[in-house]
A tleap script that builds the chain and sets N, CA, C and O, in Angstrom:
source leaprc.protein.ff14SB
mol = sequence {
  NMET THR GLU HIE ILE ASN GLU SER ILE SER
  SER ILE THR TYR PHE THR THR GLU ARG SER
  ILE GLU TRP PHE GLN GLN LYS GLN LYS GLN
  THR ALA ARG THR LEU TYR LEU TYR GLU ASP
  SER ILE THR SER LYS ASP HIE LEU PHE LEU
  ILE ASP HIE VAL HIE ASP VAL SER TYR ARG
  PRO PHE SER ASN GLY THR GLY LEU PHE TYR
  LEU HIE THR ASN ARG GLY VAL PHE THR PHE
  GLU VAL GLU THR PRO PRO ASP GLU PHE ILE
  LYS CYS TYR LYS GLN ILE LYS GLY ASP PRO
  PHE ALA CPHE
}
set mol.1.N position { 1.938 -8.590 -12.006 }
set mol.1.CA position { 2.539 -8.894 -11.795 }
set mol.1.C position { 3.033 -9.962 -11.449 }
set mol.1.O position { 1.909 -10.281 -11.060 }
set mol.2.N position { 3.924 -11.254 -11.095 }
set mol.2.CA position { 3.745 -12.664 -10.585 }
set mol.2.C position { 2.979 -12.587 -9.570 }
set mol.2.O position { 2.662 -11.672 -8.810 }
set mol.3.N position { 2.588 -14.245 -9.703 }
set mol.3.CA position { 2.489 -14.090 -7.788 }
set mol.3.C position { 3.786 -14.817 -7.284 }
set mol.3.O position { 4.486 -15.504 -8.028 }
set mol.4.N position { 4.028 -14.616 -6.032 }
set mol.4.CA position { 4.233 -14.805 -4.880 }
set mol.4.C position { 4.691 -16.168 -4.669 }
set mol.4.O position { 4.174 -17.128 -5.242 }
set mol.5.N position { 5.413 -16.237 -4.058 }
set mol.5.CA position { 5.685 -18.176 -4.095 }
set mol.5.C position { 5.341 -18.363 -2.293 }
set mol.5.O position { 4.553 -19.239 -1.935 }
set mol.6.N position { 5.895 -17.617 -1.457 }
set mol.6.CA position { 5.485 -17.069 0.191 }
set mol.6.C position { 4.180 -16.756 0.394 }
set mol.6.O position { 3.476 -16.090 -0.364 }
set mol.7.N position { 3.834 -17.299 1.542 }
set mol.7.CA position { 2.595 -17.205 2.193 }
set mol.7.C position { 2.485 -14.970 2.881 }
set mol.7.O position { 3.252 -14.806 3.829 }
set mol.8.N position { 2.078 -14.266 2.667 }
set mol.8.CA position { 2.041 -13.160 2.594 }
set mol.8.C position { 1.872 -12.894 4.314 }
set mol.8.O position { 1.206 -13.537 5.126 }
set mol.9.N position { 2.701 -11.752 4.505 }
set mol.9.CA position { 2.568 -11.891 6.014 }
set mol.9.C position { 0.919 -11.092 6.633 }
set mol.9.O position { 0.146 -11.496 7.501 }
set mol.10.N position { 0.855 -9.824 5.740 }
set mol.10.CA position { 0.264 -8.823 6.365 }
set mol.10.C position { -0.325 -8.065 5.391 }
set mol.10.O position { 0.483 -7.173 5.132 }
set mol.11.N position { -2.059 -7.852 4.187 }
set mol.11.CA position { -2.127 -7.348 3.244 }
set mol.11.C position { -3.355 -6.159 3.412 }
set mol.11.O position { -4.386 -6.417 4.034 }
set mol.12.N position { -3.153 -5.061 2.889 }
set mol.12.CA position { -3.982 -4.038 2.833 }
set mol.12.C position { -5.133 -3.583 1.490 }
set mol.12.O position { -4.665 -3.623 0.352 }
set mol.13.N position { -5.905 -3.364 1.581 }
set mol.13.CA position { -6.427 -2.914 0.574 }
set mol.13.C position { -6.782 -2.063 0.104 }
set mol.13.O position { -7.923 -1.796 0.481 }
set mol.14.N position { -6.262 -1.168 -0.846 }
set mol.14.CA position { -5.971 -0.254 -1.903 }
set mol.14.C position { -6.863 0.340 -2.601 }
set mol.14.O position { -7.564 -0.554 -3.075 }
set mol.15.N position { -7.343 1.628 -3.030 }
set mol.15.CA position { -8.501 1.726 -4.372 }
set mol.15.C position { -6.689 2.733 -5.527 }
set mol.15.O position { -5.683 3.379 -5.232 }
set mol.16.N position { -7.352 2.210 -6.749 }
set mol.16.CA position { -7.109 3.435 -7.211 }
set mol.16.C position { -8.474 3.863 -7.875 }
set mol.16.O position { -9.317 3.026 -8.198 }
set mol.17.N position { -8.700 5.706 -8.127 }
set mol.17.CA position { -9.523 6.622 -9.106 }
set mol.17.C position { -9.472 6.498 -10.381 }
set mol.17.O position { -8.485 7.126 -10.762 }
set mol.18.N position { -10.041 5.994 -11.298 }
set mol.18.CA position { -10.334 6.305 -12.872 }
set mol.18.C position { -10.912 6.829 -13.184 }
set mol.18.O position { -12.079 6.440 -13.131 }
set mol.19.N position { -10.601 8.282 -13.833 }
set mol.19.CA position { -11.326 9.226 -14.359 }
set mol.19.C position { -11.767 9.922 -15.632 }
set mol.19.O position { -11.120 10.825 -16.163 }
set mol.20.N position { -12.619 9.562 -15.967 }
set mol.20.CA position { -13.418 9.739 -17.809 }
set mol.20.C position { -14.153 10.353 -17.911 }
set mol.20.O position { -15.050 10.388 -17.069 }
set mol.21.N position { -14.145 11.431 -19.381 }
set mol.21.CA position { -15.375 12.039 -19.588 }
set mol.21.C position { -15.777 11.694 -20.607 }
set mol.21.O position { -14.945 11.271 -21.409 }
set mol.22.N position { -16.638 11.715 -20.842 }
set mol.22.CA position { -18.220 11.380 -21.727 }
set mol.22.C position { -19.767 11.614 -21.226 }
set mol.22.O position { -20.406 11.371 -20.203 }
set mol.23.N position { -20.051 12.292 -22.656 }
set mol.23.CA position { -21.378 12.941 -23.533 }
set mol.23.C position { -21.275 14.102 -21.316 }
set mol.23.O position { -22.200 14.199 -20.510 }
set mol.24.N position { -20.251 14.497 -21.219 }
set mol.24.CA position { -19.773 16.185 -21.135 }
set mol.24.C position { -19.952 16.076 -19.644 }
set mol.24.O position { -19.824 17.079 -18.943 }
set mol.25.N position { -20.384 14.316 -18.878 }
set mol.25.CA position { -19.963 13.747 -17.688 }
set mol.25.C position { -18.885 13.691 -17.017 }
set mol.25.O position { -18.588 12.521 -17.259 }
set mol.26.N position { -18.341 13.943 -16.575 }
set mol.26.CA position { -17.875 12.967 -15.806 }
set mol.26.C position { -17.518 12.081 -14.732 }
set mol.26.O position { -17.452 12.349 -13.532 }
set mol.27.N position { -17.183 10.437 -15.610 }
set mol.27.CA position { -17.285 9.716 -14.524 }
set mol.27.C position { -16.459 9.348 -13.923 }
set mol.27.O position { -15.311 9.711 -14.182 }
set mol.28.N position { -16.695 8.607 -13.036 }
set mol.28.CA position { -15.196 7.743 -11.820 }
set mol.28.C position { -15.470 6.613 -11.083 }
set mol.28.O position { -16.390 6.440 -10.284 }
set mol.29.N position { -14.303 5.607 -11.529 }
set mol.29.CA position { -14.471 4.427 -11.627 }
set mol.29.C position { -13.106 3.666 -10.448 }
set mol.29.O position { -11.920 3.452 -10.699 }
set mol.30.N position { -14.081 3.360 -8.862 }
set mol.30.CA position { -13.254 2.609 -8.372 }
set mol.30.C position { -12.687 1.623 -8.236 }
set mol.30.O position { -13.398 0.637 -8.430 }
set mol.31.N position { -11.151 1.319 -7.842 }
set mol.31.CA position { -11.048 0.019 -8.238 }
set mol.31.C position { -10.495 -0.553 -7.025 }
set mol.31.O position { -9.857 0.212 -6.301 }
set mol.32.N position { -10.712 -2.521 -6.461 }
set mol.32.CA position { -10.331 -2.404 -5.215 }
set mol.32.C position { -8.591 -3.006 -5.437 }
set mol.32.O position { -8.237 -3.530 -6.493 }
set mol.33.N position { -7.958 -2.876 -4.636 }
set mol.33.CA position { -6.652 -3.772 -5.305 }
set mol.33.C position { -6.042 -4.243 -3.972 }
set mol.33.O position { -6.742 -3.872 -3.030 }
set mol.34.N position { -5.242 -4.761 -3.697 }
set mol.34.CA position { -4.220 -5.651 -2.801 }
set mol.34.C position { -3.029 -5.556 -2.997 }
set mol.34.O position { -2.375 -6.113 -3.878 }
set mol.35.N position { -2.316 -4.123 -1.364 }
set mol.35.CA position { -1.226 -4.640 -1.417 }
set mol.35.C position { -0.088 -5.619 -0.372 }
set mol.35.O position { 0.149 -5.365 0.809 }
set mol.36.N position { 0.356 -6.484 -0.975 }
set mol.36.CA position { 1.586 -7.493 -0.498 }
set mol.36.C position { 2.383 -7.556 0.508 }
set mol.36.O position { 3.534 -7.190 0.273 }
set mol.37.N position { 2.066 -8.023 1.925 }
set mol.37.CA position { 3.752 -7.773 2.443 }
set mol.37.C position { 4.332 -9.451 2.239 }
set mol.37.O position { 3.461 -10.303 2.412 }
set mol.38.N position { 5.399 -9.835 1.971 }
set mol.38.CA position { 6.239 -10.678 2.055 }
set mol.38.C position { 7.385 -10.297 3.296 }
set mol.38.O position { 7.863 -9.243 3.714 }
set mol.39.N position { 7.509 -11.394 3.556 }
set mol.39.CA position { 9.321 -10.944 3.758 }
set mol.39.C position { 10.202 -10.244 3.414 }
set mol.39.O position { 10.887 -9.479 4.094 }
set mol.40.N position { 10.245 -10.529 2.022 }
set mol.40.CA position { 11.192 -10.237 1.423 }
set mol.40.C position { 11.067 -9.410 0.099 }
set mol.40.O position { 11.815 -9.352 -0.876 }
set mol.41.N position { 9.401 -8.538 0.491 }
set mol.41.CA position { 9.550 -7.494 -0.699 }
set mol.41.C position { 7.477 -7.302 -0.239 }
set mol.41.O position { 6.953 -8.212 0.403 }
set mol.42.N position { 6.774 -6.282 -0.606 }
set mol.42.CA position { 6.011 -5.492 -0.810 }
set mol.42.C position { 5.408 -5.692 -2.418 }
set mol.42.O position { 5.809 -4.751 -3.103 }
set mol.43.N position { 4.719 -6.470 -3.058 }
set mol.43.CA position { 3.962 -5.922 -3.794 }
set mol.43.C position { 2.666 -5.317 -4.106 }
set mol.43.O position { 2.114 -5.081 -3.032 }
set mol.44.N position { 2.105 -5.044 -4.856 }
set mol.44.CA position { 1.420 -4.172 -5.609 }
set mol.44.C position { 0.945 -4.698 -7.025 }
set mol.44.O position { 1.714 -5.224 -7.829 }
set mol.45.N position { -0.752 -4.447 -7.294 }
set mol.45.CA position { -1.097 -5.310 -8.964 }
set mol.45.C position { 0.364 -4.473 -10.003 }
set mol.45.O position { 0.526 -4.964 -11.120 }
set mol.46.N position { 1.198 -3.442 -9.650 }
set mol.46.CA position { 1.126 -3.228 -10.997 }
set mol.46.C position { 3.448 -2.729 -9.836 }
set mol.46.O position { 4.213 -1.970 -10.431 }
set mol.47.N position { 3.714 -3.100 -9.002 }
set mol.47.CA position { 4.845 -2.391 -8.109 }
set mol.47.C position { 5.215 -3.690 -7.497 }
set mol.47.O position { 4.327 -4.155 -6.782 }
set mol.48.N position { 6.526 -4.545 -7.614 }
set mol.48.CA position { 7.245 -5.832 -6.137 }
set mol.48.C position { 8.193 -4.422 -6.127 }
set mol.48.O position { 8.764 -3.671 -6.917 }
set mol.49.N position { 8.044 -4.529 -5.217 }
set mol.49.CA position { 9.407 -3.291 -4.035 }
set mol.49.C position { 10.409 -4.528 -2.901 }
set mol.49.O position { 9.866 -5.287 -2.099 }
set mol.50.N position { 12.020 -4.426 -3.152 }
set mol.50.CA position { 12.552 -5.161 -2.207 }
set mol.50.C position { 12.545 -4.836 -0.767 }
set mol.50.O position { 13.086 -3.776 -0.453 }
set mol.51.N position { 12.022 -5.570 0.167 }
set mol.51.CA position { 12.058 -4.741 1.335 }
set mol.51.C position { 13.571 -4.063 1.903 }
set mol.51.O position { 13.629 -3.380 2.925 }
set mol.52.N position { 14.902 -4.428 0.943 }
set mol.52.CA position { 15.945 -3.387 1.032 }
set mol.52.C position { 15.255 -3.022 0.968 }
set mol.52.O position { 14.421 -3.473 1.755 }
set mol.53.N position { 14.620 -1.561 -0.181 }
set mol.53.CA position { 14.233 -1.000 -0.742 }
set mol.53.C position { 13.629 -0.060 -0.553 }
set mol.53.O position { 13.686 1.038 -1.107 }
set mol.54.N position { 12.701 -0.602 0.633 }
set mol.54.CA position { 11.834 0.656 1.422 }
set mol.54.C position { 12.648 0.868 2.461 }
set mol.54.O position { 13.609 0.245 2.910 }
set mol.55.N position { 11.961 2.106 2.843 }
set mol.55.CA position { 12.648 3.236 4.064 }
set mol.55.C position { 11.703 3.063 5.394 }
set mol.55.O position { 11.668 2.582 6.526 }
set mol.56.N position { 11.013 3.759 4.485 }
set mol.56.CA position { 9.924 2.881 5.862 }
set mol.56.C position { 8.514 3.049 5.182 }
set mol.56.O position { 8.258 2.794 4.005 }
set mol.57.N position { 7.867 3.404 5.894 }
set mol.57.CA position { 6.250 3.327 5.265 }
set mol.57.C position { 5.086 4.188 6.454 }
set mol.57.O position { 5.079 3.789 7.619 }
set mol.58.N position { 4.336 5.128 6.117 }
set mol.58.CA position { 3.696 5.774 6.781 }
set mol.58.C position { 2.243 5.995 6.514 }
set mol.58.O position { 1.774 5.587 5.451 }
set mol.59.N position { 1.380 6.698 7.520 }
set mol.59.CA position { 0.061 6.422 7.334 }
set mol.59.C position { -1.147 8.121 7.477 }
set mol.59.O position { -1.542 8.119 8.643 }
set mol.60.N position { -1.470 8.797 7.074 }
set mol.60.CA position { -2.154 9.808 7.422 }
set mol.60.C position { -3.333 9.227 7.061 }
set mol.60.O position { -3.524 8.309 6.263 }
set mol.61.N position { -4.765 10.373 8.286 }
set mol.61.CA position { -6.257 9.590 8.522 }
set mol.61.C position { -6.241 11.107 7.535 }
set mol.61.O position { -5.437 11.931 7.101 }
set mol.62.N position { -7.490 10.858 7.539 }
set mol.62.CA position { -8.231 12.280 6.848 }
set mol.62.C position { -9.852 11.910 8.113 }
set mol.62.O position { -10.137 11.059 8.956 }
set mol.63.N position { -10.491 13.140 7.529 }
set mol.63.CA position { -11.454 12.911 8.727 }
set mol.63.C position { -12.561 12.364 8.248 }
set mol.63.O position { -13.498 12.247 9.038 }
set mol.64.N position { -12.698 11.993 7.141 }
set mol.64.CA position { -13.778 10.831 6.835 }
set mol.64.C position { -13.800 9.770 6.704 }
set mol.64.O position { -14.634 9.216 5.987 }
set mol.65.N position { -12.869 9.144 7.371 }
set mol.65.CA position { -12.882 8.155 7.768 }
set mol.65.C position { -11.272 7.689 6.016 }
set mol.65.O position { -10.085 7.633 6.337 }
set mol.66.N position { -11.429 7.605 5.460 }
set mol.66.CA position { -10.311 7.557 4.542 }
set mol.66.C position { -8.786 8.092 5.181 }
set mol.66.O position { -8.729 8.871 6.132 }
set mol.67.N position { -7.308 7.412 4.337 }
set mol.67.CA position { -6.555 8.205 3.810 }
set mol.67.C position { -6.018 7.605 3.439 }
set mol.67.O position { -6.409 6.510 3.034 }
set mol.68.N position { -4.556 8.116 3.372 }
set mol.68.CA position { -3.523 7.910 2.408 }
set mol.68.C position { -2.280 7.181 2.978 }
set mol.68.O position { -1.794 7.609 4.024 }
set mol.69.N position { -1.755 6.148 2.383 }
set mol.69.CA position { -0.576 5.071 3.393 }
set mol.69.C position { -0.007 5.296 2.489 }
set mol.69.O position { -0.467 5.657 1.406 }
set mol.70.N position { 1.468 5.063 2.871 }
set mol.70.CA position { 2.650 5.756 1.712 }
set mol.70.C position { 3.755 4.888 1.711 }
set mol.70.O position { 3.194 3.998 2.350 }
set mol.71.N position { 4.850 4.447 1.509 }
set mol.71.CA position { 5.584 3.252 0.778 }
set mol.71.C position { 6.822 4.044 -0.141 }
set mol.71.O position { 6.844 4.271 -1.350 }
set mol.72.N position { 8.397 4.547 1.509 }
set mol.72.CA position { 8.920 5.161 0.852 }
set mol.72.C position { 9.988 5.021 0.810 }
set mol.72.O position { 10.814 5.189 1.707 }
set mol.73.N position { 10.247 4.432 -1.069 }
set mol.73.CA position { 11.567 3.801 -1.523 }
set mol.73.C position { 12.188 4.462 -1.663 }
set mol.73.O position { 12.266 5.599 -1.199 }
set mol.74.N position { 13.143 3.626 -2.721 }
set mol.74.CA position { 14.640 4.095 -3.291 }
set mol.74.C position { 14.633 4.512 -4.119 }
set mol.74.O position { 15.499 5.213 -4.641 }
set mol.75.N position { 13.059 4.016 -4.703 }
set mol.75.CA position { 12.718 4.457 -6.459 }
set mol.75.C position { 11.344 6.275 -6.118 }
set mol.75.O position { 10.646 6.905 -6.913 }
set mol.76.N position { 11.628 6.466 -4.322 }
set mol.76.CA position { 10.629 7.228 -4.464 }
set mol.76.C position { 9.006 7.049 -3.562 }
set mol.76.O position { 8.697 5.970 -3.056 }
set mol.77.N position { 8.356 7.934 -3.506 }
set mol.77.CA position { 7.429 7.567 -2.270 }
set mol.77.C position { 5.865 7.191 -3.193 }
set mol.77.O position { 5.538 7.877 -4.161 }
set mol.78.N position { 5.138 6.171 -2.764 }
set mol.78.CA position { 4.146 6.420 -3.323 }
set mol.78.C position { 3.035 6.012 -2.717 }
set mol.78.O position { 3.218 5.198 -1.812 }
set mol.79.N position { 2.062 6.293 -2.914 }
set mol.79.CA position { 0.783 6.770 -2.428 }
set mol.79.C position { -0.185 5.422 -2.385 }
set mol.79.O position { -0.266 4.719 -3.393 }
set mol.80.N position { -0.595 5.236 -1.708 }
set mol.80.CA position { -2.382 4.227 -1.783 }
set mol.80.C position { -3.457 4.699 -1.400 }
set mol.80.O position { -3.263 5.326 -0.358 }
set mol.81.N position { -4.312 4.716 -1.655 }
set mol.81.CA position { -5.247 5.179 -0.485 }
set mol.81.C position { -5.677 3.971 -0.099 }
set mol.81.O position { -5.534 2.867 -0.623 }
set mol.82.N position { -6.313 4.370 1.048 }
set mol.82.CA position { -7.052 3.518 2.036 }
set mol.82.C position { -8.066 3.477 2.100 }
set mol.82.O position { -8.612 4.328 1.398 }
set mol.83.N position { -9.178 2.407 3.035 }
set mol.83.CA position { -10.356 3.388 3.307 }
set mol.83.C position { -9.869 2.779 5.369 }
set mol.83.O position { -10.284 3.541 6.242 }
set mol.84.N position { -9.332 1.926 5.678 }
set mol.84.CA position { -8.811 1.819 6.838 }
set mol.84.C position { -7.745 1.214 7.319 }
set mol.84.O position { -7.032 0.441 6.681 }
set mol.85.N position { -7.612 1.515 8.356 }
set mol.85.CA position { -6.284 2.463 8.947 }
set mol.85.C position { -4.782 0.932 8.563 }
set mol.85.O position { -4.861 -0.185 8.049 }
set mol.86.N position { -4.259 1.296 8.829 }
set mol.86.CA position { -3.411 -0.432 8.059 }
set mol.86.C position { -2.017 -0.215 8.738 }
set mol.86.O position { -0.890 0.030 8.306 }
set mol.87.N position { -2.787 -0.487 10.502 }
set mol.87.CA position { -1.680 -0.380 11.416 }
set mol.87.C position { -1.769 -1.958 11.651 }
set mol.87.O position { -2.267 -1.865 12.773 }
set mol.88.N position { -1.690 -3.023 11.495 }
set mol.88.CA position { -1.273 -4.340 11.500 }
set mol.88.C position { -0.142 -4.313 9.834 }
set mol.88.O position { 1.012 -4.705 9.661 }
set mol.89.N position { -0.645 -3.990 9.356 }
set mol.89.CA position { 0.535 -3.704 7.856 }
set mol.89.C position { 1.456 -3.706 8.422 }
set mol.89.O position { 2.163 -4.699 8.594 }
set mol.90.N position { 1.821 -1.768 9.159 }
set mol.90.CA position { 3.038 -1.350 9.332 }
set mol.90.C position { 3.232 -1.891 10.342 }
set mol.90.O position { 4.413 -2.233 10.414 }
set mol.91.N position { 2.515 -2.228 11.413 }
set mol.91.CA position { 3.573 -2.680 12.650 }
set mol.91.C position { 4.131 -4.211 11.514 }
set mol.91.O position { 5.096 -4.267 10.752 }
set mol.92.N position { 3.193 -5.160 11.792 }
set mol.92.CA position { 4.573 -6.018 10.201 }
set mol.92.C position { 4.948 -6.169 9.610 }
set mol.92.O position { 4.978 -7.275 9.071 }
set mol.93.N position { 5.928 -4.504 8.994 }
set mol.93.CA position { 7.507 -3.851 8.404 }
set mol.93.C position { 8.169 -4.174 8.889 }
set mol.93.O position { 8.986 -5.064 8.654 }
set mol.94.N position { 7.872 -2.959 10.488 }
set mol.94.CA position { 8.217 -2.290 11.133 }
set mol.94.C position { 9.344 -3.958 11.968 }
set mol.94.O position { 10.522 -4.227 11.732 }
set mol.95.N position { 8.355 -4.720 12.908 }
set mol.95.CA position { 9.103 -5.915 12.043 }
set mol.95.C position { 9.577 -6.728 11.359 }
set mol.95.O position { 9.827 -7.739 12.014 }
set mol.96.N position { 9.852 -6.811 10.290 }
set mol.96.CA position { 10.596 -7.092 8.983 }
set mol.96.C position { 11.547 -6.701 9.668 }
set mol.96.O position { 12.086 -7.442 10.491 }
set mol.97.N position { 11.891 -5.586 9.475 }
set mol.97.CA position { 12.752 -4.427 9.748 }
set mol.97.C position { 13.651 -3.912 10.731 }
set mol.97.O position { 14.383 -2.933 10.591 }
set mol.98.N position { 13.488 -4.995 12.215 }
set mol.98.CA position { 14.017 -4.921 13.206 }
set mol.98.C position { 13.538 -3.497 13.956 }
set mol.98.O position { 14.171 -3.155 14.955 }
set mol.99.N position { 12.504 -2.721 13.517 }
set mol.99.CA position { 13.005 -1.997 14.416 }
set mol.99.C position { 11.851 -1.913 15.993 }
set mol.99.O position { 10.639 -2.028 15.813 }
set mol.100.N position { 12.213 -1.780 16.926 }
set mol.100.CA position { 12.470 -2.983 18.623 }
set mol.100.C position { 11.170 -1.667 19.014 }
set mol.100.O position { 10.738 -1.816 20.157 }
set mol.101.N position { 10.565 -0.524 18.283 }
set mol.101.CA position { 9.134 0.406 18.988 }
set mol.101.C position { 7.899 -0.418 18.329 }
set mol.101.O position { 6.736 -0.296 18.714 }
set mol.102.N position { 8.385 -1.402 17.125 }
set mol.102.CA position { 7.503 -1.952 16.816 }
set mol.102.C position { 6.576 -4.134 17.333 }
set mol.102.O position { 6.197 -5.204 16.857 }
set mol.103.N position { 6.806 -3.174 18.828 }
set mol.103.CA position { 6.710 -4.274 19.294 }
set mol.103.C position { 5.416 -3.978 20.383 }
set mol.103.O position { 4.985 -4.887 21.091 }
savepdb mol mol.pdb
quit
């Protein structure tokens, strides 16, 4: 993804997991990436989502401390594995969208 000109408003770290089998053993490689929130878009390593095309964001925590962050868009729901609650990111997104309950 190309770099965004404006400074990000908020960001969260998410993880991608790559699984492979080598010599009859399953290996996992976890990579940290960052999701950035801008006034007009949300960007990941592979995607650019215009704010007007994002319908909602949500989070589901798991008992082990990790969770899933969901980005509901006009292209479907995108899921990001996170290790910390994205409360600040969600609050900033809702403020941009004009949600009166975000404050």
